[in-house]
Biopython code that builds the backbone (N, CA, C, O; Angstrom):
import numpy as np
from Bio.PDB.StructureBuilder import StructureBuilder

atoms = [
    (1, "MET", "N", (18.862, -15.939, 18.995)),
    (1, "MET", "CA", (17.628, -15.697, 18.289)),
    (1, "MET", "C", (16.643, -15.042, 19.252)),
    (1, "MET", "O", (16.509, -15.440, 20.409)),
    (2, "PHE", "N", (15.960, -14.028, 18.734)),
    (2, "PHE", "CA", (15.006, -13.311, 19.568)),
    (2, "PHE", "C", (13.655, -14.015, 19.562)),
    (2, "PHE", "O", (13.223, -14.578, 18.556)),
    (3, "LEU", "N", (13.012, -13.965, 20.705)),
    (3, "LEU", "CA", (11.665, -14.518, 20.813)),
    (3, "LEU", "C", (10.668, -13.375, 20.647)),
    (3, "LEU", "O", (10.777, -12.354, 21.327)),
    (4, "THR", "N", (9.718, -13.535, 19.767)),
    (4, "THR", "CA", (8.697, -12.504, 19.597)),
    (4, "THR", "C", (7.347, -13.078, 19.975)),
    (4, "THR", "O", (7.035, -14.236, 19.697)),
    (5, "VAL", "N", (6.585, -12.261, 20.594)),
    (5, "VAL", "CA", (5.237, -12.651, 20.977)),
    (5, "VAL", "C", (4.373, -12.611, 19.727)),
    (5, "VAL", "O", (4.532, -11.733, 18.880)),
    (6, "LYS", "N", (3.467, -13.559, 19.618)),
    (6, "LYS", "CA", (2.641, -13.667, 18.426)),
    (6, "LYS", "C", (1.865, -12.372, 18.156)),
    (6, "LYS", "O", (1.744, -11.956, 17.004)),
    (7, "SER", "N", (1.342, -11.736, 19.201)),
    (7, "SER", "CA", (0.573, -10.506, 19.006)),
    (7, "SER", "C", (1.466, -9.387, 18.474)),
    (7, "SER", "O", (1.011, -8.552, 17.691)),
    (8, "SER", "N", (2.723, -9.362, 18.889)),
    (8, "SER", "CA", (3.663, -8.355, 18.396)),
    (8, "SER", "C", (3.903, -8.536, 16.903)),
    (8, "SER", "O", (3.951, -7.560, 16.155)),
    (9, "THR", "N", (4.050, -9.760, 16.479)),
    (9, "THR", "CA", (4.244, -10.058, 15.062)),
    (9, "THR", "C", (3.011, -9.660, 14.250)),
    (9, "THR", "O", (3.139, -9.133, 13.145)),
    (10, "GLN", "N", (1.832, -9.907, 14.789)),
    (10, "GLN", "CA", (0.596, -9.561, 14.093)),
    (10, "GLN", "C", (0.434, -8.056, 13.985)),
    (10, "GLN", "O", (-0.027, -7.558, 12.957)),
    (11, "ILE", "N", (0.806, -7.320, 15.031)),
    (11, "ILE", "CA", (0.721, -5.863, 14.999)),
    (11, "ILE", "C", (1.664, -5.314, 13.936)),
    (11, "ILE", "O", (1.296, -4.407, 13.189)),
    (12, "THR", "N", (2.870, -5.854, 13.864)),
    (12, "THR", "CA", (3.828, -5.413, 12.854)),
    (12, "THR", "C", (3.300, -5.690, 11.456)),
    (12, "THR", "O", (3.394, -4.828, 10.582)),
    (13, "TRP", "N", (2.751, -6.868, 11.228)),
    (13, "TRP", "CA", (2.199, -7.216, 9.922)),
    (13, "TRP", "C", (1.053, -6.280, 9.572)),
    (13, "TRP", "O", (0.958, -5.815, 8.436)),
    (14, "PHE", "N", (0.174, -5.995, 10.543)),
    (14, "PHE", "CA", (-0.962, -5.108, 10.314)),
    (14, "PHE", "C", (-0.482, -3.700, 9.976)),
    (14, "PHE", "O", (-1.065, -3.042, 9.114)),
    (15, "SER", "N", (0.566, -3.231, 10.641)),
    (15, "SER", "CA", (1.121, -1.906, 10.364)),
    (15, "SER", "C", (1.650, -1.832, 8.934)),
    (15, "SER", "O", (1.436, -0.835, 8.244)),
    (16, "TYR", "N", (2.335, -2.873, 8.491)),
    (16, "TYR", "CA", (2.840, -2.905, 7.122)),
    (16, "TYR", "C", (1.690, -2.931, 6.113)),
    (16, "TYR", "O", (1.777, -2.303, 5.059)),
    (17, "ALA", "N", (0.631, -3.644, 6.428)),
    (17, "ALA", "CA", (-0.525, -3.710, 5.536)),
    (17, "ALA", "C", (-1.176, -2.336, 5.398)),
    (17, "ALA", "O", (-1.561, -1.939, 4.299)),
    (18, "ILE", "N", (-1.299, -1.616, 6.501)),
    (18, "ILE", "CA", (-1.871, -0.266, 6.464)),
    (18, "ILE", "C", (-0.977, 0.665, 5.652)),
    (18, "ILE", "O", (-1.473, 1.452, 4.846)),
    (19, "LEU", "N", (0.311, 0.583, 5.853)),
    (19, "LEU", "CA", (1.256, 1.418, 5.106)),
    (19, "LEU", "C", (1.165, 1.133, 3.617)),
    (19, "LEU", "O", (1.133, 2.062, 2.811)),
    (20, "ARG", "N", (1.124, -0.147, 3.238)),
    (20, "ARG", "CA", (1.020, -0.521, 1.830)),
    (20, "ARG", "C", (-0.273, 0.001, 1.212)),
    (20, "ARG", "O", (-0.260, 0.531, 0.101)),
    (21, "ASP", "N", (-1.379, -0.143, 1.919)),
    (21, "ASP", "CA", (-2.656, 0.339, 1.412)),
    (21, "ASP", "C", (-2.645, 1.850, 1.251)),
    (21, "ASP", "O", (-3.183, 2.383, 0.280)),
    (22, "SER", "N", (-2.038, 2.531, 2.197)),
    (22, "SER", "CA", (-1.960, 3.989, 2.133)),
    (22, "SER", "C", (-1.143, 4.432, 0.917)),
    (22, "SER", "O", (-1.532, 5.359, 0.206)),
    (23, "LEU", "N", (-0.013, 3.767, 0.684)),
    (23, "LEU", "CA", (0.818, 4.120, -0.463)),
    (23, "LEU", "C", (0.110, 3.828, -1.780)),
    (23, "LEU", "O", (0.235, 4.596, -2.734)),
    (24, "CYS", "N", (-0.628, 2.730, -1.841)),
    (24, "CYS", "CA", (-1.373, 2.397, -3.062)),
    (24, "CYS", "C", (-2.454, 3.429, -3.324)),
    (24, "CYS", "O", (-2.669, 3.830, -4.468)),
    (25, "ARG", "N", (-3.140, 3.863, -2.265)),
    (25, "ARG", "CA", (-4.192, 4.861, -2.411)),
    (25, "ARG", "C", (-3.605, 6.177, -2.917)),
    (25, "ARG", "O", (-4.170, 6.811, -3.808)),
    (26, "LYS", "N", (-2.473, 6.586, -2.348)),
    (26, "LYS", "CA", (-1.831, 7.826, -2.775)),
    (26, "LYS", "C", (-1.352, 7.707, -4.215)),
    (26, "LYS", "O", (-1.448, 8.663, -4.984)),
    (27, "SER", "N", (-0.842, 6.548, -4.580)),
    (27, "SER", "CA", (-0.377, 6.322, -5.935)),
    (27, "SER", "C", (-1.537, 6.399, -6.924)),
    (27, "SER", "O", (-1.397, 6.988, -7.996)),
    (28, "SER", "N", (-2.667, 5.818, -6.579)),
    (28, "SER", "CA", (-3.844, 5.861, -7.445)),
    (28, "SER", "C", (-4.349, 7.287, -7.597)),
    (28, "SER", "O", (-4.740, 7.697, -8.690)),
    (29, "LEU", "N", (-4.341, 8.040, -6.506)),
    (29, "LEU", "CA", (-4.780, 9.430, -6.557)),
    (29, "LEU", "C", (-3.849, 10.252, -7.434)),
    (29, "LEU", "O", (-4.308, 11.074, -8.227)),
    (30, "THR", "N", (-2.557, 10.041, -7.299)),
    (30, "THR", "CA", (-1.580, 10.754, -8.119)),
    (30, "THR", "C", (-1.774, 10.432, -9.596)),
    (30, "THR", "O", (-1.711, 11.328, -10.438)),
    (31, "LEU", "N", (-2.007, 9.180, -9.912)),
    (31, "LEU", "CA", (-2.236, 8.782, -11.300)),
    (31, "LEU", "C", (-3.493, 9.443, -11.844)),
    (31, "LEU", "O", (-3.495, 9.920, -12.978)),
    (32, "ALA", "N", (-4.552, 9.479, -11.060)),
    (32, "ALA", "CA", (-5.794, 10.111, -11.501)),
    (32, "ALA", "C", (-5.593, 11.596, -11.761)),
    (32, "ALA", "O", (-6.120, 12.134, -12.735)),
    (33, "ILE", "N", (-4.838, 12.258, -10.901)),
    (33, "ILE", "CA", (-4.560, 13.685, -11.089)),
    (33, "ILE", "C", (-3.752, 13.910, -12.354)),
    (33, "ILE", "O", (-4.056, 14.822, -13.123)),
    (34, "LEU", "N", (-2.726, 13.095, -12.586)),
    (34, "LEU", "CA", (-1.908, 13.241, -13.787)),
    (34, "LEU", "C", (-2.719, 13.000, -15.054)),
    (34, "LEU", "O", (-2.554, 13.722, -16.037)),
    (35, "LEU", "N", (-3.584, 12.003, -15.046)),
    (35, "LEU", "CA", (-4.421, 11.737, -16.212)),
    (35, "LEU", "C", (-5.379, 12.890, -16.468)),
    (35, "LEU", "O", (-5.651, 13.225, -17.621)),
    (36, "ASP", "N", (-5.892, 13.499, -15.409)),
    (36, "ASP", "CA", (-6.779, 14.656, -15.560)),
    (36, "ASP", "C", (-6.022, 15.842, -16.153)),
    (36, "ASP", "O", (-6.548, 16.547, -17.014)),
    (37, "ILE", "N", (-4.806, 16.060, -15.701)),
    (37, "ILE", "CA", (-3.987, 17.155, -16.228)),
    (37, "ILE", "C", (-3.703, 16.929, -17.708)),
    (37, "ILE", "O", (-3.812, 17.856, -18.512)),
    (38, "LEU", "N", (-3.339, 15.699, -18.071)),
    (38, "LEU", "CA", (-3.060, 15.392, -19.478)),
    (38, "LEU", "C", (-4.296, 15.582, -20.350)),
    (38, "LEU", "O", (-4.195, 16.096, -21.465)),
    (39, "ALA", "N", (-5.453, 15.174, -19.855)),
    (39, "ALA", "CA", (-6.685, 15.349, -20.621)),
    (39, "ALA", "C", (-6.995, 16.834, -20.808)),
    (39, "ALA", "O", (-7.446, 17.242, -21.878)),
    (40, "THR", "N", (-6.759, 17.634, -19.788)),
    (40, "THR", "CA", (-6.990, 19.076, -19.878)),
    (40, "THR", "C", (-6.057, 19.711, -20.896)),
    (40, "THR", "O", (-6.480, 20.565, -21.676)),
    (41, "ILE", "N", (-4.802, 19.305, -20.899)),
    (41, "ILE", "CA", (-3.829, 19.848, -21.855)),
    (41, "ILE", "C", (-4.213, 19.457, -23.280)),
    (41, "ILE", "O", (-4.148, 20.284, -24.190)),
    (42, "ARG", "N", (-4.611, 18.203, -23.476)),
    (42, "ARG", "CA", (-5.024, 17.757, -24.817)),
    (42, "ARG", "C", (-6.221, 18.559, -25.306)),
    (42, "ARG", "O", (-6.263, 18.967, -26.467)),
    (43, "LEU", "N", (-7.188, 18.787, -24.435)),
    (43, "LEU", "CA", (-8.373, 19.552, -24.808)),
    (43, "LEU", "C", (-7.997, 20.985, -25.154)),
    (43, "LEU", "O", (-8.498, 21.539, -26.133)),
    (44, "ALA", "N", (-7.125, 21.586, -24.364)),
    (44, "ALA", "CA", (-6.691, 22.961, -24.623)),
    (44, "ALA", "C", (-5.952, 23.055, -25.958)),
    (44, "ALA", "O", (-6.172, 23.995, -26.722)),
    (45, "LEU", "N", (-5.081, 22.094, -26.241)),
    (45, "LEU", "CA", (-4.351, 22.107, -27.511)),
    (45, "LEU", "C", (-5.285, 21.891, -28.689)),
    (45, "LEU", "O", (-5.126, 22.521, -29.735)),
    (46, "ARG", "N", (-6.248, 21.012, -28.528)),
    (46, "ARG", "CA", (-7.219, 20.757, -29.603)),
    (46, "ARG", "C", (-8.019, 22.020, -29.908)),
    (46, "ARG", "O", (-8.245, 22.348, -31.073)),
    (47, "ARG", "N", (-8.446, 22.725, -28.867)),
    (47, "ARG", "CA", (-9.194, 23.982, -29.069)),
    (47, "ARG", "C", (-8.307, 25.049, -29.682)),
    (47, "ARG", "O", (-8.768, 25.834, -30.511)),
    (48, "LEU", "N", (-7.055, 25.090, -29.290)),
    (48, "LEU", "CA", (-6.123, 26.081, -29.821)),
    (48, "LEU", "C", (-5.878, 25.841, -31.302)),
    (48, "LEU", "O", (-5.790, 26.795, -32.075)),
    (49, "LEU", "N", (-5.768, 24.591, -31.706)),
    (49, "LEU", "CA", (-5.474, 24.266, -33.103)),
    (49, "LEU", "C", (-6.698, 24.397, -34.000)),
    (49, "LEU", "O", (-6.547, 24.462, -35.220)),
    (50, "GLU", "N", (-7.904, 24.438, -33.440)),
    (50, "GLU", "CA", (-9.113, 24.606, -34.239)),
    (50, "GLU", "C", (-9.225, 26.022, -34.792)),
    (50, "GLU", "O", (-9.822, 26.232, -35.848)),
    (51, "VAL", "N", (-8.665, 26.973, -34.098)),
    (51, "VAL", "CA", (-8.810, 28.394, -34.491)),
    (51, "VAL", "C", (-8.029, 28.713, -35.723)),
    (51, "VAL", "O", (-8.042, 29.854, -36.184)),
]
sb = StructureBuilder()
sb.init_structure("model")
sb.init_model(0)
sb.init_chain("A")
sb.init_seg("    ")
for serial, (resi, resn, name, xyz) in enumerate(atoms, 1):
    if name == "N":
        sb.init_residue(resn, " ", resi, " ")
    sb.init_atom(name, np.array(xyz, "f"), 0.0, 1.0, " ", f" {name:<3s}", serial, name[0])
structure = sb.get_structure()
């Protein structure tokens, strides 16, 4: 069994927390962009069908 220093374990945990937060932020941004694209398409189709 390997012995790990407590600070090493904390650094690893902190690195994983940063990675998780970064992925969540990117995921939220991607979702916002997709929703904006869908809203734009709906608006364009609505205007097209009004004519």
